[in-house]
C-alpha positions, 0 to 999 in steps of 0.5 A, spaced: 386 370 897 391 365 897 392 359 901 398 357 903 400 350 904 393 349 907 387 343 907 382 347 905 379 353 902 378 359 907 370 362 905 371 368 902 374 376 904 365 377 906 365 371 910 370 371 914 368 379 915 362 377 918 367 371 923 371 377 924 364 381 927 361 375 930 369 374 933 369 367 932 375 363 933 373 358 928 379 361 924 384 362 929 391 361 925 388 361 918 386 367 917 387 375 919 385 382 918 389 388 916 386 394 918 388 399 912 386 406 916 390 404 922 396 399 919 394 393 924 392 386 923 388 382 929 385 375 930 377 375 927 377 374 935 380 380 937 376 385 942 377 391 939 372 395 935 370 392 929 373 395 923 367 397 916 368 392 910 372 397 906 377 398 910 379 391 911 384 386 907 384 378 910 391 374 909 391 367 910 398 368 913 402 373 919 407 373 913 402 375 908 400 381 913 408 384 916 410 383 908 405 388 907 406 393 912 402 391 917 403 391 924 401 386 930 395 389 934 398 389 941 390 386 944 390 380 941 398 379 939 396 375 934 404 374 933 403 370 940 406 363 939 407 364 932 414 362 933 413 356 935 420 354 938 424 361 936 425 365 942 430 370 939 424 371 934 419 373 939 424 377 943 426 382 937 419 382 935 417 385 942 423 391 941 420 392 935 414 393 938 417 398 944 422 401 938 418 402 932 420 408 928 427 406 930 432 404 923 435 398 925 441 395 923 446 389 923 450 393 929 443 395 933 442 387 933 450 385 934 450 390 939 444 387 944 448 380 943 444 378 937 448 374 930 446 378 924 445 371 919 442 367 925 436 372 926 436 373 919 434 365 918 430 365 924 425 371 921 424 368 914 423 361 917 418 363 922 415 370 918 418 369 911 422 376 912 428 378 915 428 382 921 431 388 918 426 389 912 421 388 917 422 394 920 423 398 913 416 395 911 412 397 917 415 404 917 414 406 909 408 403 910 405 407 915 408 412 911 404 411 905 398 410 908 398 417 911 400 420 905 395 417 901 390 419 906 393 426 905 399 427 911 404 431 908 411 429 907 415 431 914 409 428 918 410 421 914 417 422 914 417 424 921 412 418 924 417 413 919 422 415 924 427 419 918 431 424 921 432 428 914 428 429 909 433 427 903 433 419 907 426 418 907 425 421 900 432 416 898 428 410 902 421 412 899 423 412 891 428 405 892 421 402 895 415 406 892 419 407 886 416 415 886 417 422 890 413 421 896 409 428 895 406 425 889 403 420 893 398 424 898 391 425 897 391 418 892 389 412 891 394 407 891 395 401 887 400 396 891 405 392 888 408 385 890 412 379 887 409 373 884 415 367 883 414 363 877 417 357 874 419 363 868 422 368 873 418 373 878 412 377 876 411 383 878 402 384 878 400 391 880 392 392 884 388 396 886 383 392 892 378 390 886 383 389 879 388 387 877 391 393 873 398 389 871 402 382 871 409 381 867 415 378 867 420 383 872 425 383 866 420 386 861 424 392 858 417 396 857 416 395 864 417 401 867 414 405 862 407 400 863 408 402 871 409 410 869 403 410 864 398 406 869 400 412 875 399 417 870 392 415 867 390 413 874 392 419 877 395 414 882 401 411 886 404 404 887 407 402 894 409 395 896 403 391 899 398 385 897 390 387 895 385 381 894 386 380 887 394 380 887 393 374 892 388 371 888 393 372 880 398 368 885 393 362 887 391 360 879 398 362 877 400 357 881 394 351 879 397 353 871 404 353 872 402 345 876 398 344 870 392 344 875 387 349 871 388 354 866 382 358 868 383 365 870 378 368 874 381 374 877 377 380 875 381 385 870 382 392 869 383 393 861 385 399 860 385 401 853 383 403 846 376 400 843 380 396 838 385 394 844 380 392 848 376 388 841 383 385 841 384 382 848 377 379 848 379 375 841 386 373 844 383 371 850 377 367 846 384 362 843 383 355 847 389 352 851 394 349 847 391 353 840 395 359 837 393 363 832 396 369 827 396 376 827 392 375 821 387 371 824 386 376 830 385 382 825 379 378 821 376 376 828 375 383 830 374 387 823 380 389 821 383 384 815 388 390 814 391 392 820 395 386 822 400 391 824 395 394 828 393 388 832 401 386 833 401 393 836 395 392 841 398 385 842 404 389 845 401 393 849 397 387 853 399 389 861 397 382 864 401 377 861 399 370 861 392 371 863 391 375 857 394 371 852 398 374 847 403 369 848 398 365 843 399 370 838 404 367 833 406 368 825 402 367 819 408 362 817 408 360 823 414 362 827 413 365 834 415 372 833 416 377 838 414 377 846 415 382 850 417 376 856 422 373 851 421 367 846 424 363 851 418 364 855 414 364 849 415 357 846 415 353 854 407 357 855 405 354 848 409 347 849 406 347 857 399 349 854 399 343 849 401 338 855 395 341 858 390 340 853 393 333 852 393 330 858 386 334 862 385 340 864 382 345 860 378 352 860 379 359 857 386 362 860 
C-alpha cells in the first residue's frame, strides 16, 4: 500500500480488515476501505454491514479511492471534512451524489454559477482529480464492475448514464481500450499510471500479482497489453490494486536512491527459457551488468545468445526484472525497449546507489 506523505506506515491489509470488522477509529483519515461488490468506499469505522475480505481494497487517501472509481458511502460520509476550507468542493460533491449518472460538462458548471477553472484547481488540490474526471470515472468504474459480474452491455450503459449505445461504447473504449461486451463475466486486470523521473510507467495487475510495468511510450506496449488480455482471458479497466500501490512505493524508493529492492509479487508468464532468463536477470547485482553471452551460459544455452536477447526483449516488467543490466559483449548498451537514454540513466543511477550505500537485488 502506498503511504502518500505519511509519517508512519500503516499495517498490512489483513490488519486493516480486522480494524474494519472492529469499526476502529484508530486509522481515521489515514486508511479507507473500497468495496468491490458495491463500488463504494468507507471509513474503517463505518457502521454498515461488513464486506467479505476478498471484496475489499484498502487505500491511504480519498484521492486514491475516487481515482479507482469508487463513490463515497452515504452512511459514514468519508468526504465530510475532507475538503477543508473548500465549500465549492462540498457543494459539487453533494450535487454529484444527487445526480451520479449525469454526463457533466463545463457548461453545466457555468449554468450553476461555477467557474470551470476554479473548480478544476479546487478538485485537483483536494482530491487529486478534476470534478469532470471524477464524474466520468464513477460512471465507467461502475459499468466495469457490472460487466465483470455478468451484466448485459445495455444494463451497464444505462447505469453509466449514457443515452446511446454508441456513446457508451466510444467512452468505454477510450478509457478501457476494448469494447464493453468483451468484458462480461471476466476477471479484471487493473491499469494505472506510475510517475517516475524518466516519465510515466503503465502498471497492470490483478488483486495479487503485477503483470506488466512498462514506460508509457514503449512501442511494444499496446501489443503486450493485448497479448496479456488474450492469454489471461481478461479485461483491462482503470483502477488500482495492492500490487500497483506496492510497486509505486518501491519505485519511489528506487528512484530516490533509498532502496534497490523490489518485493511486489510478480506474474512472470512466459516460456521455460524466458523464465530462466528473467530469473538470471534478477540475480545481477545492483550496479553491475552482464552480456547476453554471459546470460546464455548461465542458463545453459551458450550458443543461443540471440534467443536470450529475444527473451530479454519479451520481459514485460521493466526495472524490477532488470533487462537494462544486459549489455553487448563489447560493453555497448545495445537495445532497450524503454530507449537507450533511459537505459544509460538507470545504469548510472544504480552505480551511484551501489557506491553510496543502498543495496539489494532488484
